[in-house]
C-alpha positions as CSV (number, residue, x, y, z in Angstrom):
1,M,-0.1,0.2,0.1
2,A,1.3,3.3,-0.9
3,A,0.0,6.7,1.1
4,L,-1.5,9.1,-0.9
5,S,-1.6,13.2,-0.3
6,S,-5.2,13.3,-0.1
7,S,-5.0,17.2,-1.0
8,S,-3.9,16.2,-4.2
9,L,-6.7,13.6,-5.0
10,Y,-8.9,16.2,-3.9
11,H,-8.0,18.2,-7.8
12,K,-7.9,14.9,-9.2
13,F,-11.0,13.4,-8.2
14,H,-13.2,17.4,-8.3
15,Y,-13.9,17.0,-11.9
16,S,-15.5,13.6,-12.2
17,A,-17.1,13.8,-8.7
18,L,-18.9,17.6,-10.0
19,A,-19.5,15.2,-13.6
20,Y,-21.4,12.9,-11.5
21,H,-23.8,15.0,-9.8
22,S,-24.7,16.7,-13.3
23,N,-26.1,12.5,-14.1
24,S,-27.6,12.2,-10.8
25,N,-30.6,10.7,-12.0
26,H,-28.5,7.8,-13.4
27,E,-27.4,4.8,-11.8
28,S,-24.1,5.6,-11.9
29,S,-21.7,8.6,-13.2
30,S,-22.0,7.0,-17.1
31,C,-25.1,4.7,-16.9
32,F,-26.8,6.2,-19.9
33,T,-28.6,2.9,-21.9
34,A,-29.8,2.9,-25.6
35,K,-33.5,3.0,-24.2
36,A,-32.6,6.3,-21.5
37,V,-31.5,8.3,-24.5
38,G,-34.3,7.3,-26.5
39,Y,-32.6,5.2,-29.2
40,S,-34.4,1.9,-28.6
41,S,-37.5,0.7,-29.7
42,R,-39.4,-2.2,-28.2
43,R,-41.8,-2.9,-30.9
44,T,-39.3,-2.9,-34.0
45,G,-36.9,-5.0,-31.8
46,S,-34.4,-2.5,-33.3
47,S,-32.0,0.4,-32.1
48,I,-30.6,3.3,-33.8
49,C,-27.2,5.1,-32.6
50,G,-26.0,7.8,-34.6
51,G,-27.6,6.4,-37.8
52,L,-26.2,3.2,-36.7
53,R,-29.3,0.3,-36.6
54,I,-28.9,-2.7,-34.2
55,Q,-31.4,-5.4,-35.0
56,N,-32.8,-7.5,-32.1
57,A,-31.6,-4.9,-29.6
58,A,-34.9,-5.1,-27.4
59,T,-33.8,-7.9,-25.3
60,K,-33.8,-5.6,-21.9
61,P,-33.7,-7.5,-19.2
62,A,-36.3,-7.3,-16.4
63,K,-36.0,-4.5,-14.2
64,S,-33.6,-5.2,-11.0
65,P,-33.8,-3.6,-7.7
66,A,-31.1,-1.3,-8.2
67,E,-33.4,-0.2,-10.7
68,E,-36.2,1.3,-8.9
69,E,-37.3,4.3,-8.5
70,W,-35.1,6.9,-6.3
71,K,-38.4,7.6,-4.5
72,I,-39.0,4.0,-3.6
73,K,-35.3,3.5,-2.6
74,R,-35.4,6.2,-0.4
75,Q,-38.5,5.8,1.5
76,L,-36.9,2.1,2.5
77,L,-33.7,3.7,3.4
78,L,-35.5,6.2,5.9
79,E,-37.7,3.4,6.9
80,K,-34.8,1.4,8.1
81,R,-33.0,4.1,9.3
82,V,-29.8,4.6,7.0
83,R,-28.2,7.3,8.6
84,S,-25.5,9.6,6.8
85,V,-22.3,10.4,8.5
86,D,-19.3,13.4,6.7
87,A,-16.1,11.9,5.8
88,K,-14.5,12.7,9.5
89,E,-17.2,11.3,11.4
90,A,-16.8,7.9,9.0
91,L,-13.0,8.2,10.1
92,R,-13.9,8.4,13.7
93,L,-16.4,5.5,13.5
94,Q,-13.9,3.3,11.4
95,K,-11.1,4.0,14.2
96,E,-12.8,3.8,17.0
97,N,-16.5,1.8,16.4
98,N,-14.9,-1.2,14.0
99,F,-16.8,0.5,11.1
100,V,-16.0,-1.1,7.5
101,I,-15.7,1.3,4.7
102,L,-17.6,-0.4,1.9
103,D,-16.3,1.6,-1.4
104,V,-18.3,0.8,-4.4
105,R,-16.9,2.7,-6.7
106,P,-15.0,0.5,-10.2
107,E,-11.9,-1.4,-8.9
108,A,-9.5,0.9,-10.7
109,E,-10.6,3.7,-9.2
110,F,-10.2,2.1,-5.7
111,K,-6.9,1.1,-6.6
112,E,-6.2,4.7,-7.5
113,A,-6.9,5.7,-4.1
114,H,-9.1,5.0,-0.8
115,P,-9.4,5.5,2.7
116,P,-7.3,2.9,4.7
117,G,-9.0,-0.4,5.2
118,A,-11.9,0.2,3.0
119,I,-13.2,-3.0,1.3
120,N,-14.1,-2.8,-2.3
121,V,-17.2,-4.2,-4.2
122,Q,-18.3,-2.3,-7.5
123,I,-21.9,-1.7,-7.6
124,Y,-21.0,-1.2,-11.8
125,R,-18.4,-2.8,-13.8
126,L,-17.6,-2.2,-17.8
127,I,-20.2,-4.4,-20.0
128,K,-19.0,-7.4,-20.4
129,E,-21.2,-9.3,-22.6
130,W,-22.5,-9.3,-26.0
131,T,-25.6,-9.6,-26.3
132,A,-28.1,-7.3,-29.0
133,W,-28.7,-5.5,-25.5
134,D,-25.4,-4.6,-24.9
135,I,-24.0,-3.9,-28.3
136,A,-26.8,-1.4,-28.2
137,R,-26.0,-0.2,-25.0
138,R,-22.3,0.3,-26.4
139,A,-23.3,2.2,-29.1
140,A,-25.6,4.6,-27.2
141,F,-22.5,5.2,-25.0
142,A,-20.2,5.5,-28.0
143,F,-22.7,7.8,-29.2
144,F,-22.2,10.7,-26.0
145,G,-18.1,9.8,-26.6
146,I,-18.1,7.3,-23.3
147,F,-16.2,4.6,-24.6
148,S,-16.3,2.4,-21.2
149,G,-20.0,1.9,-20.7
150,T,-21.0,0.3,-17.6
151,E,-24.1,-1.6,-16.2
152,E,-25.3,-3.5,-12.7
153,N,-22.3,-6.2,-11.2
154,P,-24.7,-9.2,-11.2
155,E,-22.1,-10.1,-8.4
156,F,-22.0,-7.5,-6.3
157,I,-24.3,-9.1,-3.2
158,R,-22.6,-12.7,-3.8
159,S,-18.7,-10.8,-3.6
160,L,-20.2,-9.1,-0.8
161,E,-21.4,-11.5,1.6
162,S,-18.2,-13.2,1.1
163,K,-16.2,-10.2,2.3
164,I,-18.4,-8.6,5.3
165,D,-20.6,-9.7,7.8
166,K,-24.3,-9.2,7.6
167,S,-24.0,-8.1,11.4
168,A,-21.2,-5.7,10.6
169,K,-21.2,-1.9,10.9
170,I,-20.9,-0.7,7.4
171,I,-20.4,2.7,5.9
172,V,-21.2,2.9,1.9
173,A,-18.8,5.0,-0.3
174,C,-18.7,6.1,-4.3
175,S,-17.2,9.4,-5.7
176,A,-19.8,12.2,-4.9
177,G,-22.1,10.5,-1.9
178,G,-25.4,11.9,-3.1
179,T,-28.1,12.7,0.1
180,M,-31.3,11.8,1.1
181,K,-31.6,15.3,2.5
182,P,-34.6,17.4,0.9
183,S,-33.8,20.9,-0.1
184,Q,-35.6,23.2,-2.6
185,N,-34.2,22.1,-6.0
186,L,-33.9,18.3,-5.1
187,P,-36.9,17.6,-2.5
188,E,-36.2,14.2,-2.7
189,G,-32.5,14.5,-1.7
190,Q,-30.1,12.8,-5.2
191,Q,-29.4,9.2,-5.6
192,S,-25.8,7.9,-6.1
193,R,-23.9,4.9,-6.4
194,S,-23.5,4.5,-2.7
195,L,-27.0,4.9,-2.1
196,I,-28.4,2.4,-4.5
197,A,-25.3,0.3,-2.8
198,A,-27.1,0.8,0.8
199,Y,-30.5,0.3,-0.6
200,L,-29.1,-3.4,-1.8
201,L,-27.8,-4.1,1.3
202,V,-30.6,-3.6,3.7
203,L,-33.2,-5.5,0.8
204,N,-30.4,-8.6,1.5
205,G,-30.3,-8.1,5.3
206,Y,-27.8,-6.0,6.2
207,T,-28.5,-4.3,9.5
208,N,-26.4,-1.8,10.5
209,V,-25.9,0.6,7.0
210,Y,-24.4,4.2,7.1
211,H,-24.1,6.5,4.1
212,L,-21.1,8.6,3.1
213,E,-22.5,11.7,2.8
214,G,-20.8,14.3,0.2
215,G,-18.6,10.9,-1.1
216,L,-15.0,10.3,-1.2
217,Y,-14.8,13.9,-2.7
218,N,-15.1,15.2,0.3
219,W,-12.8,12.5,1.8
220,F,-10.3,13.4,-0.4
221,K,-11.2,17.2,0.1
222,E,-10.8,17.2,4.2
223,D,-7.3,15.6,3.3
224,L,-8.0,12.4,5.5
225,P,-5.8,9.8,5.2
226,S,-6.0,7.2,2.2
227,E,-4.1,4.7,0.5
228,S,-3.5,3.2,-3.3
229,E,-2.2,-0.2,-4.5
230,E,0.5,-0.4,-6.8
């Protein structure tokens, strides 16, 4: 492990966190789909992205829990009393109360910099399959100049259960963090990868789930400890 200067990491992650906020209604910072951008057709079984027509692209899988409406996710998180904590409180809880920081960012981002002792289970991964639907999604991403499209990680809960016990005290973290707090502009708060992950955790029997308000963007900004993996 290599210790990192968090002040430099703040500047490095500043842009990516802001970019995530600008797309907060999607499940991840780059989670566009052919359907979401209006380039798919269930009736014709085809997809058009920048003039490219792909046949039989309407084989989108059934909606997963992660794709549930944010309003429903937020309601359950509030009912289960999932508490949000800031970066300094998260560090204190990790040191003094044996909380586990669960970093749900992509593995590459985690290796570049993360809180010491954090455990990484990515909630989204690069698109791996080559079904007609996946090809259409790749084309939709490429249409927006994004050549590393992501999809929900189907092994998220299984990987999590192999690393963290369901009775563990967990703080879920991503880049931007999101919030459950209402505001004038965001009356239902703002969805994020960490809040989606927290939702999946409580659905699957985890009972001590917290959320990192402000995300790792604020962790690095506040110059808290971090490390990298060679």
